[in-house]
C-alpha positions as CSV (number, residue, x, y, z in Angstrom):
1,X,170.2,157.1,123.2
2,X,169.1,160.6,124.5
3,X,172.2,161.1,127.1
4,X,174.7,160.4,124.2
5,X,173.4,162.7,121.7
6,X,173.0,165.2,124.7
7,X,176.8,164.7,124.8
8,X,177.4,164.8,121.5
9,X,178.3,161.1,121.2
10,X,177.4,158.1,119.2
11,X,176.1,155.3,121.1
12,X,177.2,151.6,121.2
13,X,174.4,148.9,122.1
14,X,176.9,146.7,123.8
15,X,174.3,144.1,124.2
16,X,173.5,144.0,120.6
17,X,176.7,144.9,118.8
18,X,179.4,142.8,117.5
19,X,182.7,143.6,119.0
20,X,185.9,143.9,117.1
21,X,188.4,141.1,118.2
22,X,191.3,143.6,116.8
23,X,189.9,146.5,118.9
24,X,189.9,144.6,122.0
25,X,193.0,143.1,121.6
26,X,195.0,146.1,121.4
27,X,194.8,147.2,125.2
28,X,195.6,145.0,128.2
29,X,192.3,144.1,129.8
30,X,193.2,145.4,133.1
31,X,193.6,148.8,131.8
32,X,190.0,148.5,130.4
33,X,188.5,147.3,133.5
34,X,190.5,149.9,135.5
35,X,189.1,152.7,133.1
36,X,185.5,151.1,132.6
37,X,186.4,151.0,128.8
38,X,185.4,148.7,125.8
39,X,186.8,148.8,122.5
40,X,184.2,148.3,120.2
41,X,185.6,149.1,116.3
42,X,188.8,149.6,114.7
43,X,188.7,151.3,111.5
44,X,191.8,152.2,109.6
45,X,193.9,154.3,112.3
46,X,191.0,154.9,114.6
47,X,189.3,152.8,117.5
48,X,185.9,153.5,118.7
49,X,186.1,153.2,122.3
50,X,182.7,152.6,124.5
51,X,182.4,154.2,127.9
52,X,179.7,155.0,130.6
53,X,181.3,158.0,131.4
54,X,181.1,160.7,129.0
55,X,184.5,162.6,130.7
56,X,186.6,159.4,130.8
57,X,189.0,161.4,129.5
58,X,192.6,159.7,131.3
59,X,191.3,156.4,130.1
60,X,190.7,157.3,126.7
61,X,194.5,159.3,126.2
62,X,195.9,156.0,127.8
63,X,194.4,154.0,124.8
64,X,195.8,157.1,122.2
65,X,199.0,156.4,123.9
66,X,199.5,152.6,124.2
67,X,197.9,151.9,120.8
68,X,199.2,155.0,118.9
69,X,195.7,155.5,117.5
70,X,193.3,158.0,117.3
71,X,190.3,157.2,119.7
72,X,186.7,158.1,119.4
73,X,184.6,157.9,122.3
74,X,181.3,156.3,122.4
75,X,178.6,156.1,125.2
76,X,177.3,153.2,126.5
77,X,174.8,151.9,129.1
78,X,177.0,151.3,132.6
79,X,175.7,148.0,133.1
80,X,176.6,146.9,129.7
81,X,180.1,147.8,129.8
82,X,180.2,145.9,133.2
83,X,178.6,143.3,131.9
84,X,181.3,143.1,128.9
85,X,184.1,143.4,131.3
86,X,183.0,140.6,132.9
87,X,182.8,138.3,130.8
88,X,186.2,139.4,129.4
89,X,187.8,139.0,132.9
90,X,185.7,135.8,133.1
91,X,187.1,134.6,129.7
92,X,190.6,135.7,130.5
93,X,190.7,133.1,133.8
94,X,189.3,130.2,132.0
95,X,190.8,130.5,128.0
């Protein structure tokens, strides 16, 4: 995605990638929804977090604080982030 390259960020295609459940489980869902963030991958002490907003520093800082992990932001399409969070919210209501 050209926009990701413009910001010096990797691009995460949330519609095609498999999201790491370990990464997702580290942050409360309400925090993710509030900040529009989707944890996608956990590698050693690093968590990769997708956002459609390249300036989502507050939410990313909060994830670093909550998890104690190094946070690497990646860019995703706004609609994909919103759909993923809506799916998780719905699944959380009906376990």
